[in-house]
N, CA, C and O atoms as a CHARMM CRD file, in Angstrom:
* protein
*
  344
    1    1 MET  N    108.64300 -27.84500 -49.52000 PROA 1      0.00000
    2    1 MET  CA   107.42800 -27.65200 -48.69600 PROA 1      0.00000
    3    1 MET  C    106.38000 -27.21000 -49.46900 PROA 1      0.00000
    4    1 MET  O    106.71500 -26.48300 -50.40400 PROA 1      0.00000
    5    2 VAL  N    104.73200 -27.53300 -49.29800 PROA 2      0.00000
    6    2 VAL  CA   104.28300 -27.18700 -49.83000 PROA 2      0.00000
    7    2 VAL  C    103.09400 -27.10500 -48.35200 PROA 2      0.00000
    8    2 VAL  O    103.08800 -27.74900 -47.30300 PROA 2      0.00000
    9    3 SER  N    102.03200 -25.84300 -48.95500 PROA 3      0.00000
   10    3 SER  CA   100.99400 -25.57900 -48.19200 PROA 3      0.00000
   11    3 SER  C     99.60000 -25.13800 -48.91500 PROA 3      0.00000
   12    3 SER  O     99.18000 -25.05400 -50.06900 PROA 3      0.00000
   13    4 THR  N     99.08400 -24.88600 -47.51100 PROA 4      0.00000
   14    4 THR  CA    97.25800 -24.29900 -48.30200 PROA 4      0.00000
   15    4 THR  C     96.47400 -23.71500 -46.78900 PROA 4      0.00000
   16    4 THR  O     96.72700 -24.20500 -45.68800 PROA 4      0.00000
   17    5 LYS  N     95.71500 -22.83700 -46.96500 PROA 5      0.00000
   18    5 LYS  CA    95.07100 -23.02500 -45.89400 PROA 5      0.00000
   19    5 LYS  C     93.55500 -24.02700 -46.22500 PROA 5      0.00000
   20    5 LYS  O     93.27300 -24.60600 -47.27400 PROA 5      0.00000
   21    6 ALA  N     92.83800 -23.97700 -45.06200 PROA 6      0.00000
   22    6 ALA  CA    91.75300 -24.52800 -45.10500 PROA 6      0.00000
   23    6 ALA  C     90.92000 -24.09300 -44.41100 PROA 6      0.00000
   24    6 ALA  O     91.40200 -23.26900 -43.63400 PROA 6      0.00000
   25    7 LYS  N     89.54700 -24.27600 -44.25300 PROA 7      0.00000
   26    7 LYS  CA    88.29300 -24.11300 -43.32000 PROA 7      0.00000
   27    7 LYS  C     87.70500 -25.39800 -43.11500 PROA 7      0.00000
   28    7 LYS  O     87.32100 -26.31900 -43.83700 PROA 7      0.00000
   29    8 LEU  N     87.75900 -25.16100 -41.91300 PROA 8      0.00000
   30    8 LEU  CA    86.58300 -26.22500 -41.13000 PROA 8      0.00000
   31    8 LEU  C     84.85600 -26.54000 -41.21100 PROA 8      0.00000
   32    8 LEU  O     84.16400 -25.83100 -40.48000 PROA 8      0.00000
   33    9 THR  N     84.46100 -27.12200 -41.69500 PROA 9      0.00000
   34    9 THR  CA    83.53300 -27.21900 -41.55900 PROA 9      0.00000
   35    9 THR  C     82.38200 -27.69000 -41.02000 PROA 9      0.00000
   36    9 THR  O     81.27400 -27.16000 -40.93000 PROA 9      0.00000
   37   10 ASN  N     83.00100 -29.34300 -40.47900 PROA 10     0.00000
   38   10 ASN  CA    82.47900 -30.15800 -40.25300 PROA 10     0.00000
   39   10 ASN  C     81.86000 -30.05500 -38.81200 PROA 10     0.00000
   40   10 ASN  O     82.74900 -29.42300 -38.24200 PROA 10     0.00000
   41   11 ASP  N     80.32500 -30.41700 -37.32400 PROA 11     0.00000
   42   11 ASP  CA    80.34200 -30.00800 -36.92200 PROA 11     0.00000
   43   11 ASP  C     80.96100 -30.21200 -35.74000 PROA 11     0.00000
   44   11 ASP  O     80.36000 -29.74900 -34.77100 PROA 11     0.00000
   45   12 LEU  N     82.14500 -30.85300 -35.49300 PROA 12     0.00000
   46   12 LEU  CA    82.62600 -30.89600 -34.54900 PROA 12     0.00000
   47   12 LEU  C     84.23500 -30.38900 -34.58500 PROA 12     0.00000
   48   12 LEU  O     85.11300 -30.82800 -33.84200 PROA 12     0.00000
   49   13 GLY  N     84.41500 -29.33600 -35.65000 PROA 13     0.00000
   50   13 GLY  CA    86.19700 -29.23400 -35.92300 PROA 13     0.00000
   51   13 GLY  C     87.61800 -30.44300 -35.54300 PROA 13     0.00000
   52   13 GLY  O     88.12700 -31.34800 -36.20400 PROA 13     0.00000
   53   14 PHE  N     87.80500 -30.04800 -34.55600 PROA 14     0.00000
   54   14 PHE  CA    88.72300 -31.19400 -34.27500 PROA 14     0.00000
   55   14 PHE  C     88.65800 -31.61400 -32.91500 PROA 14     0.00000
   56   14 PHE  O     89.57600 -31.43700 -32.11500 PROA 14     0.00000
   57   15 GLY  N     87.89300 -32.00700 -32.72700 PROA 15     0.00000
   58   15 GLY  CA    86.99700 -32.90100 -31.73000 PROA 15     0.00000
   59   15 GLY  C     87.69900 -34.06400 -31.67200 PROA 15     0.00000
   60   15 GLY  O     88.39800 -34.21600 -32.67400 PROA 15     0.00000
   61   16 MET  N     87.79500 -35.16800 -30.66900 PROA 16     0.00000
   62   16 MET  CA    88.61400 -36.23500 -30.51500 PROA 16     0.00000
   63   16 MET  C     88.26700 -37.07500 -31.64400 PROA 16     0.00000
   64   16 MET  O     89.24200 -37.35400 -32.34300 PROA 16     0.00000
   65   17 ARG  N     87.33600 -37.48100 -31.96400 PROA 17     0.00000
   66   17 ARG  CA    87.38300 -38.65100 -32.95400 PROA 17     0.00000
   67   17 ARG  C     88.06100 -38.26300 -34.59400 PROA 17     0.00000
   68   17 ARG  O     88.60900 -38.99500 -35.41900 PROA 17     0.00000
   69   18 PRO  N     87.68200 -36.52000 -34.61800 PROA 18     0.00000
   70   18 PRO  CA    88.26100 -36.20500 -35.81800 PROA 18     0.00000
   71   18 PRO  C     89.62600 -35.98600 -35.87000 PROA 18     0.00000
   72   18 PRO  O     90.51600 -36.50600 -36.54300 PROA 18     0.00000
   73   19 ALA  N     89.62000 -35.17100 -35.08000 PROA 19     0.00000
   74   19 ALA  CA    92.01800 -34.99600 -34.83500 PROA 19     0.00000
   75   19 ALA  C     92.24600 -36.46100 -34.61900 PROA 19     0.00000
   76   19 ALA  O     93.09200 -36.80600 -35.44300 PROA 19     0.00000
   77   20 SER  N     91.79000 -37.70500 -33.71800 PROA 20     0.00000
   78   20 SER  CA    91.87600 -39.23600 -34.17600 PROA 20     0.00000
   79   20 SER  C     92.11900 -39.35900 -35.41100 PROA 20     0.00000
   80   20 SER  O     93.23600 -39.76800 -35.72700 PROA 20     0.00000
   81   21 ALA  N     91.41200 -39.12800 -36.16200 PROA 21     0.00000
   82   21 ALA  CA    91.11100 -39.30300 -37.83700 PROA 21     0.00000
   83   21 ALA  C     92.69500 -38.98700 -38.56300 PROA 21     0.00000
   84   21 ALA  O     93.69000 -39.57000 -38.99400 PROA 21     0.00000
   85   22 PHE  N     92.19300 -37.80600 -38.37400 PROA 22     0.00000
   86   22 PHE  CA    93.63200 -36.96500 -39.14100 PROA 22     0.00000
   87   22 PHE  C     94.86400 -37.10900 -38.20600 PROA 22     0.00000
   88   22 PHE  O     95.79600 -36.86400 -38.97200 PROA 22     0.00000
   89   23 ALA  N     95.16000 -37.25200 -37.53000 PROA 23     0.00000
   90   23 ALA  CA    96.48800 -37.87200 -36.75900 PROA 23     0.00000
   91   23 ALA  C     97.10400 -39.17900 -37.46700 PROA 23     0.00000
   92   23 ALA  O     98.24100 -39.50400 -37.80900 PROA 23     0.00000
   93   24 THR  N     95.73000 -39.83000 -37.53400 PROA 24     0.00000
   94   24 THR  CA    95.89500 -41.40300 -37.91300 PROA 24     0.00000
   95   24 THR  C     96.53200 -41.73700 -39.30400 PROA 24     0.00000
   96   24 THR  O     97.42500 -42.51700 -39.63700 PROA 24     0.00000
   97   25 ALA  N     95.62200 -40.72000 -40.09800 PROA 25     0.00000
   98   25 ALA  CA    96.33800 -40.58100 -41.40200 PROA 25     0.00000
   99   25 ALA  C     97.63300 -40.18300 -41.73700 PROA 25     0.00000
  100   25 ALA  O     98.46700 -40.92100 -42.26200 PROA 25     0.00000
  101   26 MET  N     97.83500 -38.75800 -41.36400 PROA 26     0.00000
  102   26 MET  CA    99.01200 -38.29800 -41.03100 PROA 26     0.00000
  103   26 MET  C    100.04000 -39.00500 -40.66900 PROA 26     0.00000
  104   26 MET  O    101.07200 -38.74000 -41.28500 PROA 26     0.00000
  105   27 SER  N    100.09100 -39.66100 -40.02700 PROA 27     0.00000
  106   27 SER  CA   101.24100 -41.01000 -39.46300 PROA 27     0.00000
  107   27 SER  C    101.82500 -41.58900 -40.14100 PROA 27     0.00000
  108   27 SER  O    102.94300 -42.08700 -40.00200 PROA 27     0.00000
  109   28 ARG  N    100.99900 -41.59500 -41.12800 PROA 28     0.00000
  110   28 ARG  CA   100.87300 -43.15600 -42.56200 PROA 28     0.00000
  111   28 ARG  C    102.22800 -42.11500 -43.88400 PROA 28     0.00000
  112   28 ARG  O    102.77900 -42.42200 -44.94100 PROA 28     0.00000
  113   29 PHE  N    102.22200 -40.90200 -43.01300 PROA 29     0.00000
  114   29 PHE  CA   103.47600 -40.15400 -44.48400 PROA 29     0.00000
  115   29 PHE  C    105.23000 -39.83000 -43.65600 PROA 29     0.00000
  116   29 PHE  O    105.68700 -39.71700 -42.51800 PROA 29     0.00000
  117   30 ASN  N    105.55200 -39.80400 -44.58800 PROA 30     0.00000
  118   30 ASN  CA   107.31300 -39.67900 -43.71000 PROA 30     0.00000
  119   30 ASN  C    107.11500 -38.10700 -43.70000 PROA 30     0.00000
  120   30 ASN  O    107.40900 -37.65200 -42.59400 PROA 30     0.00000
  121   31 SER  N    106.76800 -37.29400 -44.46400 PROA 31     0.00000
  122   31 SER  CA   107.08200 -35.94700 -44.49100 PROA 31     0.00000
  123   31 SER  C    106.54700 -35.27600 -42.88300 PROA 31     0.00000
  124   31 SER  O    105.65100 -35.84100 -42.25600 PROA 31     0.00000
  125   32 SER  N    107.08100 -34.29800 -42.47300 PROA 32     0.00000
  126   32 SER  CA   106.45500 -33.71800 -41.21700 PROA 32     0.00000
  127   32 SER  C    105.08500 -33.56900 -41.86100 PROA 32     0.00000
  128   32 SER  O    104.97800 -33.93400 -43.03200 PROA 32     0.00000
  129   33 VAL  N    103.93700 -33.03300 -41.17700 PROA 33     0.00000
  130   33 VAL  CA   102.81200 -32.11700 -41.34100 PROA 33     0.00000
  131   33 VAL  C    102.38500 -31.14100 -39.95100 PROA 33     0.00000
  132   33 VAL  O    102.23000 -31.34300 -38.74700 PROA 33     0.00000
  133   34 ILE  N    102.31100 -30.14700 -40.75100 PROA 34     0.00000
  134   34 ILE  CA   101.67000 -29.20600 -39.64800 PROA 34     0.00000
  135   34 ILE  C    100.84500 -28.48100 -39.91300 PROA 34     0.00000
  136   34 ILE  O    100.72100 -28.02200 -41.04900 PROA 34     0.00000
  137   35 ILE  N     99.85500 -28.11400 -38.65400 PROA 35     0.00000
  138   35 ILE  CA    98.56000 -26.80800 -38.26000 PROA 35     0.00000
  139   35 ILE  C     99.21800 -25.89600 -37.87800 PROA 35     0.00000
  140   35 ILE  O    100.05900 -25.70200 -36.99900 PROA 35     0.00000
  141   36 LYS  N     98.57900 -25.16700 -38.89900 PROA 36     0.00000
  142   36 LYS  CA    99.22700 -23.78200 -38.00300 PROA 36     0.00000
  143   36 LYS  C     98.03600 -22.86600 -37.55600 PROA 36     0.00000
  144   36 LYS  O     97.33400 -22.88300 -38.56700 PROA 36     0.00000
  145   37 PHE  N     97.44900 -22.14400 -36.71900 PROA 37     0.00000
  146   37 PHE  CA    96.56300 -21.72900 -36.36100 PROA 37     0.00000
  147   37 PHE  C     97.01500 -20.87200 -34.91500 PROA 37     0.00000
  148   37 PHE  O     97.84800 -21.06100 -34.02800 PROA 37     0.00000
  149   38 ASN  N     96.16300 -20.01600 -35.15700 PROA 38     0.00000
  150   38 ASN  CA    96.36600 -18.80000 -34.07500 PROA 38     0.00000
  151   38 ASN  C     97.69700 -18.17200 -33.88300 PROA 38     0.00000
  152   38 ASN  O     97.93100 -17.45700 -32.90800 PROA 38     0.00000
  153   39 GLY  N     98.43700 -18.39300 -34.66500 PROA 39     0.00000
  154   39 GLY  CA   100.14400 -18.13700 -34.28600 PROA 39     0.00000
  155   39 GLY  C    101.01500 -19.31200 -34.02200 PROA 39     0.00000
  156   39 GLY  O    102.22600 -19.09600 -34.04700 PROA 39     0.00000
  157   40 SER  N    100.50000 -20.83000 -33.70900 PROA 40     0.00000
  158   40 SER  CA   101.43800 -21.72800 -33.13100 PROA 40     0.00000
  159   40 SER  C    101.49000 -22.56100 -34.42100 PROA 40     0.00000
  160   40 SER  O    101.04900 -22.24800 -35.52700 PROA 40     0.00000
  161   41 ASP  N    102.06500 -23.58500 -34.08500 PROA 41     0.00000
  162   41 ASP  CA   102.04900 -24.68700 -35.00800 PROA 41     0.00000
  163   41 ASP  C    102.11600 -26.54800 -33.87900 PROA 41     0.00000
  164   41 ASP  O    102.65900 -26.99400 -32.86800 PROA 41     0.00000
  165   42 TYR  N    101.19500 -26.97600 -34.93600 PROA 42     0.00000
  166   42 TYR  CA   101.05600 -28.25300 -33.88600 PROA 42     0.00000
  167   42 TYR  C    100.69200 -29.57800 -35.00200 PROA 42     0.00000
  168   42 TYR  O     99.88300 -29.71100 -35.92000 PROA 42     0.00000
  169   43 ASN  N    101.69400 -30.40800 -34.41700 PROA 43     0.00000
  170   43 ASN  CA   102.31900 -31.32100 -35.38000 PROA 43     0.00000
  171   43 ASN  C    100.96100 -32.68100 -35.30800 PROA 43     0.00000
  172   43 ASN  O    100.53200 -33.50000 -34.49500 PROA 43     0.00000
  173   44 ALA  N    100.68500 -32.21500 -36.80300 PROA 44     0.00000
  174   44 ALA  CA    99.18900 -33.22200 -37.36300 PROA 44     0.00000
  175   44 ALA  C     99.24800 -34.90100 -37.20000 PROA 44     0.00000
  176   44 ALA  O     98.28300 -35.65700 -37.30500 PROA 44     0.00000
  177   45 LYS  N    100.47800 -35.23200 -36.94900 PROA 45     0.00000
  178   45 LYS  CA   100.64200 -36.11300 -36.45300 PROA 45     0.00000
  179   45 LYS  C    100.30600 -36.97700 -34.83600 PROA 45     0.00000
  180   45 LYS  O    100.25100 -38.17100 -34.54100 PROA 45     0.00000
  181   46 SER  N    100.10000 -35.48400 -33.90500 PROA 46     0.00000
  182   46 SER  CA    99.99300 -36.06400 -33.02800 PROA 46     0.00000
  183   46 SER  C     98.79600 -35.50000 -32.20300 PROA 46     0.00000
  184   46 SER  O     98.71600 -34.29000 -31.99100 PROA 46     0.00000
  185   47 LEU  N     97.63200 -36.60500 -31.62000 PROA 47     0.00000
  186   47 LEU  CA    96.46500 -36.71600 -31.33100 PROA 47     0.00000
  187   47 LEU  C     96.27800 -35.23400 -30.22100 PROA 47     0.00000
  188   47 LEU  O     95.62000 -34.23400 -30.51000 PROA 47     0.00000
  189   48 LEU  N     97.21700 -35.50500 -28.65500 PROA 48     0.00000
  190   48 LEU  CA    97.09500 -34.11200 -27.98800 PROA 48     0.00000
  191   48 LEU  C     97.76000 -33.07600 -28.65700 PROA 48     0.00000
  192   48 LEU  O     97.52200 -31.99200 -28.12500 PROA 48     0.00000
  193   49 ASN  N     98.63400 -32.99400 -29.79300 PROA 49     0.00000
  194   49 ASN  CA    99.07900 -31.50000 -30.02800 PROA 49     0.00000
  195   49 ASN  C     97.89700 -31.42100 -30.82200 PROA 49     0.00000
  196   49 ASN  O     97.49800 -30.27000 -30.64200 PROA 49     0.00000
  197   50 ILE  N     97.00100 -32.08400 -31.71400 PROA 50     0.00000
  198   50 ILE  CA    95.69800 -31.74100 -32.31500 PROA 50     0.00000
  199   50 ILE  C     94.89400 -31.07500 -31.28900 PROA 50     0.00000
  200   50 ILE  O     94.62200 -29.88200 -31.16000 PROA 50     0.00000
  201   51 ILE  N     94.62400 -31.92300 -30.70600 PROA 51     0.00000
  202   51 ILE  CA    93.68100 -31.08800 -29.45200 PROA 51     0.00000
  203   51 ILE  C     93.91900 -30.41700 -28.95800 PROA 51     0.00000
  204   51 ILE  O     93.13100 -29.47700 -29.06600 PROA 51     0.00000
  205   52 SER  N     94.92400 -30.20200 -28.13900 PROA 52     0.00000
  206   52 SER  CA    95.62200 -28.73200 -28.04800 PROA 52     0.00000
  207   52 SER  C     95.08900 -28.01600 -28.24400 PROA 52     0.00000
  208   52 SER  O     94.44300 -27.42400 -27.38000 PROA 52     0.00000
  209   53 ALA  N     95.08800 -27.54600 -30.13400 PROA 53     0.00000
  210   53 ALA  CA    94.73500 -26.38900 -30.21100 PROA 53     0.00000
  211   53 ALA  C     93.59900 -26.10600 -30.74900 PROA 53     0.00000
  212   53 ALA  O     93.27100 -25.51800 -31.78000 PROA 53     0.00000
  213   54 CYS  N     93.04900 -26.60600 -29.90900 PROA 54     0.00000
  214   54 CYS  CA    91.32300 -25.70200 -29.61900 PROA 54     0.00000
  215   54 CYS  C     90.75100 -25.63800 -31.15300 PROA 54     0.00000
  216   54 CYS  O     90.18500 -24.54800 -31.24000 PROA 54     0.00000
  217   55 ILE  N     90.66400 -26.25800 -32.26400 PROA 55     0.00000
  218   55 ILE  CA    90.15400 -26.02500 -33.12900 PROA 55     0.00000
  219   55 ILE  C     88.65500 -26.28400 -33.46100 PROA 55     0.00000
  220   55 ILE  O     88.24100 -27.43900 -33.56100 PROA 55     0.00000
  221   56 GLN  N     87.58000 -24.85300 -33.68600 PROA 56     0.00000
  222   56 GLN  CA    86.44900 -25.18100 -33.93100 PROA 56     0.00000
  223   56 GLN  C     85.94400 -24.85100 -35.16300 PROA 56     0.00000
  224   56 GLN  O     86.44900 -23.98100 -35.87300 PROA 56     0.00000
  225   57 ARG  N     85.13600 -25.39000 -35.40800 PROA 57     0.00000
  226   57 ARG  CA    83.78400 -25.72800 -36.84600 PROA 57     0.00000
  227   57 ARG  C     84.63800 -23.93900 -37.43700 PROA 57     0.00000
  228   57 ARG  O     85.23600 -23.18700 -36.66800 PROA 57     0.00000
  229   58 GLY  N     84.49300 -23.77200 -38.45400 PROA 58     0.00000
  230   58 GLY  CA    84.78100 -22.78200 -38.80800 PROA 58     0.00000
  231   58 GLY  C     86.04900 -22.15800 -38.83400 PROA 58     0.00000
  232   58 GLY  O     86.29100 -21.41300 -39.78400 PROA 58     0.00000
  233   59 ASP  N     86.90100 -22.33300 -37.95600 PROA 59     0.00000
  234   59 ASP  CA    88.69700 -21.71200 -37.88100 PROA 59     0.00000
  235   59 ASP  C     88.91100 -22.48100 -39.33100 PROA 59     0.00000
  236   59 ASP  O     88.53800 -23.51500 -39.88500 PROA 59     0.00000
  237   60 GLU  N     89.97900 -21.00600 -39.67500 PROA 60     0.00000
  238   60 GLU  CA    90.79000 -21.44900 -40.94000 PROA 60     0.00000
  239   60 GLU  C     91.84400 -21.80900 -40.47200 PROA 60     0.00000
  240   60 GLU  O     92.11000 -21.03600 -39.55200 PROA 60     0.00000
  241   61 ILE  N     92.86500 -22.80800 -40.62200 PROA 61     0.00000
  242   61 ILE  CA    93.85100 -23.28900 -40.15100 PROA 61     0.00000
  243   61 ILE  C     94.91900 -23.65400 -41.64000 PROA 61     0.00000
  244   61 ILE  O     94.36300 -23.89100 -42.71200 PROA 61     0.00000
  245   62 GLU  N     96.24700 -23.65700 -41.54400 PROA 62     0.00000
  246   62 GLU  CA    96.53600 -23.67300 -42.54600 PROA 62     0.00000
  247   62 GLU  C     98.10400 -24.52300 -42.30100 PROA 62     0.00000
  248   62 GLU  O     99.12800 -24.13400 -41.73900 PROA 62     0.00000
  249   63 ILE  N     97.72000 -26.06400 -43.10900 PROA 63     0.00000
  250   63 ILE  CA    98.65300 -27.24300 -43.06700 PROA 63     0.00000
  251   63 ILE  C     99.77600 -26.29000 -43.93100 PROA 63     0.00000
  252   63 ILE  O     99.83200 -25.26700 -44.61400 PROA 63     0.00000
  253   64 VAL  N    100.61400 -27.37100 -43.40100 PROA 64     0.00000
  254   64 VAL  CA   101.75500 -27.12000 -43.77300 PROA 64     0.00000
  255   64 VAL  C    102.96500 -28.71200 -44.36900 PROA 64     0.00000
  256   64 VAL  O    103.56700 -29.07000 -43.35700 PROA 64     0.00000
  257   65 ALA  N    103.25500 -29.32700 -45.21800 PROA 65     0.00000
  258   65 ALA  CA   104.21500 -30.49000 -45.54600 PROA 65     0.00000
  259   65 ALA  C    105.60100 -30.16400 -45.69600 PROA 65     0.00000
  260   65 ALA  O    106.13000 -29.17300 -46.19900 PROA 65     0.00000
  261   66 LYS  N    106.15200 -31.32000 -45.09300 PROA 66     0.00000
  262   66 LYS  CA   107.77900 -30.54600 -45.59500 PROA 66     0.00000
  263   66 LYS  C    107.92700 -32.21700 -45.57800 PROA 66     0.00000
  264   66 LYS  O    107.45100 -33.00300 -44.75900 PROA 66     0.00000
  265   67 GLY  N    108.74700 -32.49200 -46.75900 PROA 67     0.00000
  266   67 GLY  CA   109.52200 -33.90100 -46.98900 PROA 67     0.00000
  267   67 GLY  C    109.58500 -34.84000 -48.01900 PROA 67     0.00000
  268   67 GLY  O    109.49900 -34.27800 -49.11100 PROA 67     0.00000
  269   68 PRO  N    109.73100 -36.35200 -48.11600 PROA 68     0.00000
  270   68 PRO  CA   109.40900 -37.05100 -49.60000 PROA 68     0.00000
  271   68 PRO  C    108.47100 -37.06600 -49.98400 PROA 68     0.00000
  272   68 PRO  O    108.48400 -37.14800 -51.21200 PROA 68     0.00000
  273   69 ASP  N    106.83000 -36.99700 -49.24400 PROA 69     0.00000
  274   69 ASP  CA   105.94600 -37.35700 -50.08400 PROA 69     0.00000
  275   69 ASP  C    104.88700 -35.93300 -49.58000 PROA 69     0.00000
  276   69 ASP  O    103.75000 -36.00600 -49.11400 PROA 69     0.00000
  277   70 GLU  N    105.47200 -35.03800 -49.77900 PROA 70     0.00000
  278   70 GLU  CA   104.59700 -33.34300 -49.07100 PROA 70     0.00000
  279   70 GLU  C    103.81400 -33.45900 -49.91000 PROA 70     0.00000
  280   70 GLU  O    102.70900 -33.43100 -49.36800 PROA 70     0.00000
  281   71 ASN  N    103.67700 -33.63200 -51.42500 PROA 71     0.00000
  282   71 ASN  CA   102.34000 -33.44100 -51.96600 PROA 71     0.00000
  283   71 ASN  C    101.23700 -34.25500 -51.50600 PROA 71     0.00000
  284   71 ASN  O    100.12100 -33.84900 -51.18200 PROA 71     0.00000
  285   72 GLU  N    101.79400 -35.81700 -51.51300 PROA 72     0.00000
  286   72 GLU  CA   100.59400 -36.63200 -51.20600 PROA 72     0.00000
  287   72 GLU  C     99.95300 -36.38000 -49.65000 PROA 72     0.00000
  288   72 GLU  O     98.74100 -36.28800 -49.45300 PROA 72     0.00000
  289   73 ALA  N    100.52900 -36.32700 -49.05100 PROA 73     0.00000
  290   73 ALA  CA   100.16500 -35.30500 -47.34200 PROA 73     0.00000
  291   73 ALA  C     99.37500 -34.30100 -47.41400 PROA 73     0.00000
  292   73 ALA  O     98.33700 -34.11500 -46.78000 PROA 73     0.00000
  293   74 LEU  N     99.80400 -33.73100 -48.09300 PROA 74     0.00000
  294   74 LEU  CA    98.97400 -32.47100 -47.90300 PROA 74     0.00000
  295   74 LEU  C     97.44800 -32.42100 -49.03000 PROA 74     0.00000
  296   74 LEU  O     96.61700 -31.51200 -49.01600 PROA 74     0.00000
  297   75 ALA  N     97.41600 -33.58000 -49.87900 PROA 75     0.00000
  298   75 ALA  CA    96.10400 -33.73900 -50.56900 PROA 75     0.00000
  299   75 ALA  C     95.30300 -34.54400 -49.87000 PROA 75     0.00000
  300   75 ALA  O     94.08600 -34.67600 -49.99200 PROA 75     0.00000
  301   76 GLU  N     96.24600 -35.23200 -48.91600 PROA 76     0.00000
  302   76 GLU  CA    95.12900 -36.34900 -48.35300 PROA 76     0.00000
  303   76 GLU  C     94.70600 -35.65600 -46.78200 PROA 76     0.00000
  304   76 GLU  O     93.94100 -36.17400 -45.96900 PROA 76     0.00000
  305   77 ALA  N     95.43500 -34.35000 -46.62800 PROA 77     0.00000
  306   77 ALA  CA    94.85700 -33.59700 -45.63100 PROA 77     0.00000
  307   77 ALA  C     93.70500 -33.21200 -45.89300 PROA 77     0.00000
  308   77 ALA  O     92.72900 -33.46400 -45.18700 PROA 77     0.00000
  309   78 ILE  N     93.67600 -32.30700 -47.33300 PROA 78     0.00000
  310   78 ILE  CA    92.73600 -31.32300 -47.76000 PROA 78     0.00000
  311   78 ILE  C     91.45800 -32.42300 -48.23000 PROA 78     0.00000
  312   78 ILE  O     90.33500 -31.92000 -48.25500 PROA 78     0.00000
  313   79 ARG  N     91.56300 -33.74200 -48.56300 PROA 79     0.00000
  314   79 ARG  CA    90.63200 -34.77100 -49.19100 PROA 79     0.00000
  315   79 ARG  C     89.58900 -34.83000 -47.49100 PROA 79     0.00000
  316   79 ARG  O     88.37300 -34.74600 -47.31800 PROA 79     0.00000
  317   80 LEU  N     91.02400 -35.05200 -46.24200 PROA 80     0.00000
  318   80 LEU  CA    89.78800 -35.26900 -45.22400 PROA 80     0.00000
  319   80 LEU  C     88.85300 -34.18200 -44.72900 PROA 80     0.00000
  320   80 LEU  O     87.66800 -34.47000 -44.55700 PROA 80     0.00000
  321   81 ILE  N     89.25600 -33.05500 -44.50600 PROA 81     0.00000
  322   81 ILE  CA    89.13000 -31.83700 -44.18300 PROA 81     0.00000
  323   81 ILE  C     87.70600 -31.38700 -45.13100 PROA 81     0.00000
  324   81 ILE  O     86.73700 -30.81700 -44.62900 PROA 81     0.00000
  325   82 GLU  N     87.79300 -31.71000 -46.36500 PROA 82     0.00000
  326   82 GLU  CA    86.56900 -31.29200 -47.06800 PROA 82     0.00000
  327   82 GLU  C     85.78200 -32.37000 -47.14700 PROA 82     0.00000
  328   82 GLU  O     84.68100 -32.30000 -47.69300 PROA 82     0.00000
  329   83 ASN  N     86.28400 -33.57400 -46.57500 PROA 83     0.00000
  330   83 ASN  CA    84.63500 -34.50500 -46.69800 PROA 83     0.00000
  331   83 ASN  C     84.11900 -34.85600 -44.68900 PROA 83     0.00000
  332   83 ASN  O     83.50000 -35.82300 -44.24500 PROA 83     0.00000
  333   84 GLY  N     84.46100 -34.12400 -44.22900 PROA 84     0.00000
  334   84 GLY  CA    84.37400 -33.69400 -42.24600 PROA 84     0.00000
  335   84 GLY  C     85.18700 -34.69800 -41.71500 PROA 84     0.00000
  336   84 GLY  O     84.85700 -35.41000 -40.76700 PROA 84     0.00000
  337   85 LEU  N     85.95000 -34.74300 -42.14900 PROA 85     0.00000
  338   85 LEU  CA    87.27600 -35.65800 -41.13100 PROA 85     0.00000
  339   85 LEU  C     86.30000 -37.55800 -40.61100 PROA 85     0.00000
  340   85 LEU  O     86.24400 -38.31300 -39.64000 PROA 85     0.00000
  341   86 GLY  N     85.79700 -37.47500 -41.89000 PROA 86     0.00000
  342   86 GLY  CA    85.16800 -38.79100 -41.20900 PROA 86     0.00000
  343   86 GLY  C     84.13000 -39.06600 -40.36000 PROA 86     0.00000
  344   86 GLY  O     83.90500 -40.22700 -40.01600 PROA 86     0.00000
């Protein structure tokens, strides 16, 4: 299991388009990917789970990946966030 914290800096936070791009990218990995925010866990492969978290610009989240390609999944998640989620 690997994890890291990240701060969303894009204008929309995890709005519909950024959440969709993120969920699609995370679905390509065999590992489970979870977003931890405000004491709850959200499946990062589920658009509806991400949207339901109401994560806005400036919010800090923790991303946890666990599985055979966990390092690659975490690296891609961080890359997407740092690049403004598409």
